[in-house]
N, C-alpha and C positions, 0 to 999 in steps of 0.2 A: 624572648622566651627560650629557655634551653630545652632541647629535645634529646631523647636518648635513642641512639641507633640500635635497632634490634639485632640480636645475634644472627649469624648466617642462616640458621635453621629454625628461627623463632616460630614461624607459622606451623612447623611440624609438631609443636607442642599442643596444637589444637587437635583433639582426636578426630573430629569430623574431617578436617583437612587431610590428615594422614590416610583415612579411608578413601577419600575422594581422589587424592593424588595417586594412590596405589592403583586404584582401578583405572585411572587415566593412563598411567605409565604402561600397564599391560596392553591396553587398547591401542595406544599410540605406536607401540612396537608393531602391532598388527597393521596399523595404517601405513607405516613406512614400508613394511613388507609388500603391501599392495601397491604403494606408489612406485616402488622399483619394478614390481612385476608388470604393472600396466605399461610403463615406458618400454620395457623389453618386449612385451606382447605386441605393442603397436609397431615397434621396429621390426620384429619378426614377420608381421603381417604385411608391412608396406615398404620397409627399408628406406623411409623418407623422413628427414628431419622436419620438413614442412608439415607433413601429416601428423607427426608427433606433436608439433606445436598446436595444430588445430584441435587435436583430440584432447590435449591438456586444457585448451581454451574451453572446450565443451564441458569439462568437469567443473570449471569455475565461472562460466557465463551466468548461471542462475544467481551466484553470489553477487555479481555486479548488478544484476537487474532487481533482485528481490531483497537484498540485505536491509535497505531502509525500512521496508514494510515488516521484515522479520524483526528488526529492532523494536518496532512499535508493538509487535506481538509479545516480545519478551517483557516489555514494560507492563503489558496488560494482564499477563498470566503468571502463575507460579513458575519460576525458572526451573525448579527441580522437576516438575511435571512435564514441562516442555522438553527437557533433556531426556527424560525417560522415553518419550514418544520418538524423538529424533534418533536416539541410539538404536532403538528397535528397528526403525526403518532403514538406517544405514547398514545394519547387520544383514537384513534381508536382501538388500541390493548386492552386497559383496558375495553372499551365498549364491545368488542367481548367476553372477558373472563366473564364479568358480565352477558351478555345475556346467555352464556353457562351454568353458574351456576344457574341462575334463571329458565332456562328451565328444570332443573332437570336431564340433560343428560351429565353433565360434566364428563370427564374421565381424568386420570392422564396424558395421552399422550397429551391431549389438553393443560393442564396446562404447561407442559414442552415445547411444541411447541410455545405457546404464550410467555413463558418466554424467549425463544431464540430470538424471534422477538423483544420483549421489550429490551433485552440486546443489540441487533444490533443497534437499534435507540439510545439507551443510550450511546453507544460507541462514537457516534458523538456529542450527546447532552452535555455530561459531560465536555469535554474540551472547547466546544463553550461557555457554561455558565461561566466557570471559567475565560477564556480569555476575555469575553465580559465585565466583571466587570471593568477592567482597562479602557476600552473604554468609559464606562458610567461616571466614576468619574475622570479620569485623574491620572497621575502617583503619585502625592503627597498624594492622599487619598487611594491608593491601599490597604495598610494593614488594615486601618480602615474599608474600604468597605468589604474586604474579611472576617474580623472578624464579622462584623454585618451580612453579608450574611450567614456565618456559624452559628451564633447565631440564625438566623431565621430558619435554618434547624432544630435546636434543640428545638426551640419553637414548631415547627411542630411535633417533636418527642414526646413532652409532650401531645399536643392536639390530635394528630392523633390517638394514641392507645386508648385514652379515647373515641373519637368518634367511633372508630372501635368496642370497647366493647359495646357501646350503640346500634350500628347498628346490630352487630352479635346477640345480645340477644333480639332485638325487631323485625327487619325486615329481618334479615338473612345475610349471608356472601356475597351473590351475589350483594347486593346493595352497599357494600364497593367498589367494582370494578366500578360500575356505577358512584358512587360519585367521584372517582378519575378521571374518564373520563371527567366528567363535570369540574373538577378543572383545567384541562389543558387550558380551555377556558380563565381563568383569566390571565395566562402568555401570551397567544396569544394577548389578549386585551391590556396588558401592553406594549408589544413589538410594537404593532401598534400605541399606544398612545405616544411613545417617541418623543421628539423634536430632530430630527436627526441633526439639526444645532448645538446642544449643545453637541453632542457626540465627542469623541476623537479617531476616527477610525485610525487603522494602515493600510497602503496601502497593499492590497493583493499582495503576491509574485507571480511573473510570473511562469508559468509551466516550469520546467527544469528537466533534468535527475539527479538522485542522491540526490534529496532533502530529502528523508527519511533517507538515510544514513548520510547525512550532519547533520540532526537534532540529530541523535543518537550520532555522534562524538562530536557535540557541547555540549550536555548535559554531556557526559562522561568526557569532558575536563575542566569543571568548577566545582571545589570542592563544592561550595555553592549550586550547583544543584545536582551533582552526589551523595553526601553523604545523603542529605535528601531523595532522591529517593530510595536509598538502605535501609535506615531506615524504610521508609514507606512500602516498599515491605515486609519486615519481619513482621511489625505490621499489615499490611493489610491482610497478609496470615493467621496468626495464632491468632490475637487478635480481629480484627474487624469482628468476626463471631457471633455477638450477636443475629442475627436473627435465628441462629441455637442453640446456647448454652443456651440462656435465656428461650425460650419456653420449652426446655427440662429440665432446672433447675426448672422451675415452676411446670412442670408435674411430673417428676421422683423424684426429690430431696425433694420438699416441698409438693408433692401430691396435687397440686392446680388445678385450673380451668383456662379457657381462661382469666378470669379477673386477675388472679395471674400474668400471663405474662404481661398484660397491666400495672400492678403496677410496675413491674421491669423495663420495657422499658420506662415507664413514669418517673420513678426516674432517669434513665439515662439521659433523656432529661432535667429534672429539674436541675440536676447538670451542664449540659452543658450550660444552660442559664446563670447560675451564673458564670461559668468559662468564657463564652463569654463576659459578661459585664465587667469582670475584665480585660480580654485580650484587649478589645476595648479601655481601658484607656492607654495602653502602645503601643509605636511605635517600640518596640524592636523586632528584628528578628535575624536570624543567627543560625548556627549549634550548638553553645554552649548552647543557650537557648533551642533549640530543644532537645538536649541531656538531659538537666535537666527535660524537660517535659516527656521524655521517662522513666526516673527513677520514676517520680511521677506516671506515668501511670502503671508501673509494680507493684508498691505498692498498688494502688487502685484495680487493677484487682485481685491481690493476696488476698486482703481482701474480695472481693466478692466471691472468690473461697472457702474460709474457713468459711464464715459466717454461724453460727450454726442454725439460725432461719430465717424465712421470713422477719421480721422487720429489722434484722441486714443486710440481703442481700439487702433490699431496700435502707437502709442507705449507704451501700457500693456502690451501683449503682449510687447514687448521686455523690460520689467521682470519680467513673469511668467516669461519664459524664463530670465533670469539667476537668479531665485530658485529656479526648478525645478532647474537643474543644481547649484546649491549644496546644496540639500536632498538631492537624490539621491546625489551623490558623497560627501557627508559621512556620510550614513546607511549607504551601501553599504560604504565603506571602514571605518567604525567596526565594523560587525558582522563583516567579513571578518578584520580584525586582532584582534578579540577572540575569534574562534572557533578552537578546536583544529582543526588540519588534517583530522583524521579525521571531523570533523562538518561540514566546510565545505559539502559538497554539500547536506546537509539544512538547514543554516542559510540558505544562499542560496536554497534552494527556498521557505523560509518568507518570505523577502524578496520573491521573485517573487509568492507568493500575496498578500502585503499590497499590492504595487505594482499588479499587473495582474489577479490573481485576484479582487480586490475589485470589478472592473468589472461583473460580472454583477449585483451588488447596486446599485452606484451609477449605472450608465448608464441603466437604466429610470427610476430616480427623477429623474435630471437631465433625461431626455427628457420625462417627464410634467410636471415643474415648468415646463420651457421651453414646453410646449404650453399649459398652463393659465394661467400668470401671466407668462411671458416668460423668455428666456434670462438676462437680467440677474439675476433672483432665483436661478437655478441657480448662477451664478458667485458670488453672495453666500453661498450655502450652502457653496461650496468655501472661501471666505475664513474662514467661521466654523469649518470643520473644521480649518484650519491653526492657528487660535487654540486650539482644544481640544487639538491635538497639542502645542502649546507648553506648555500647562498640564501635560500628562503629563511632558514633558521637564524641566520646572522642579521637579517634585516629587522629593525625594531618595528613593532606595530604602530600604525599611524595615530591611533587614539590612546596612546599611553603604554605603560609597561605591562608585561604579563602579570596576571594575578599570582599570588603565592599558591602553588599546588596544594590542594587540600582544603582551601577556604571554601565555604559555601557561597555559591555564586547565584545572583538573582536570575530568575527565569525571564 
């Protein structure tokens, strides 16, 4: 059967998606402002890479523990309503942290406690956002929409650190958190402004016993879902710890300032934009393509690890960003197209667990390695994790070939 490859911006022809992605873009800029600000705040309070890793872990620990249950919640209720609740909650958490910093009485325990609360809400928000994309655009545009949405994340990765650098050096770290709190209002407005008649909702599943176990069995039984999840778990644990490794690379290896970190993370985002625009032109998915992306990711992170100067490290981060977006969009669209719609919330929750829920395991390790032997070695560990993921992807499933992504699979 002949298929037509959608244009690069095909999903933007859907009015609801334009509204949704615009609100997401503004909010994600605020999220990256806060991400940079939190790392700098912890370093200012403790001067410790290990503590930075542990604090980052606190923000993502609830995702590791709660995401499977959150995915079931997403399958049981309206994803739009779930998102409205989580966005309001996340905005309140950011506002609270901002007020604490601006009052001049912020303590490390407050940062950790609010990070835990932020992570708890994110455990529900992440799978809801990913699964909701398919309901906004419909099945035929899922890959293009996922790619454009991921590219938006990385546009924010470029703009956010730059905004953070300006705010930190002018009005202070506290206003970064206040700005993020305000930014959640744009997502809330976009969700309220959607034309619900043009959505493609999946009927919520009725409450029944054993649905969590059923989701795990389902994901484990479909190679086009199970293998990307295993690959993402490795890469998410040891490679996607840039919020820990890059500020330490900027400070300890290149003896830079907060602005140095902004350059590195901004370069990462710039590369991801270029990679996202390239990926948006292609409708290809599957484990084979994901395996190739993992190899390219390993090479790019390895180059960043051995870069001798700051300019070469910035250039290497551009390559890392391009490889990042290719790996993420290929894996995300592969599992979404392979998943039965009634399981999509639980499957995307497992993806969130592998992507960011693995951070509580990986970030303390990366922080400890960075403190003991240097950030370069932490990045090299990430490169090796990408190679290990490629080995998993290259192995054929024991019980046959991967199904064609997009086919309806039996439960």
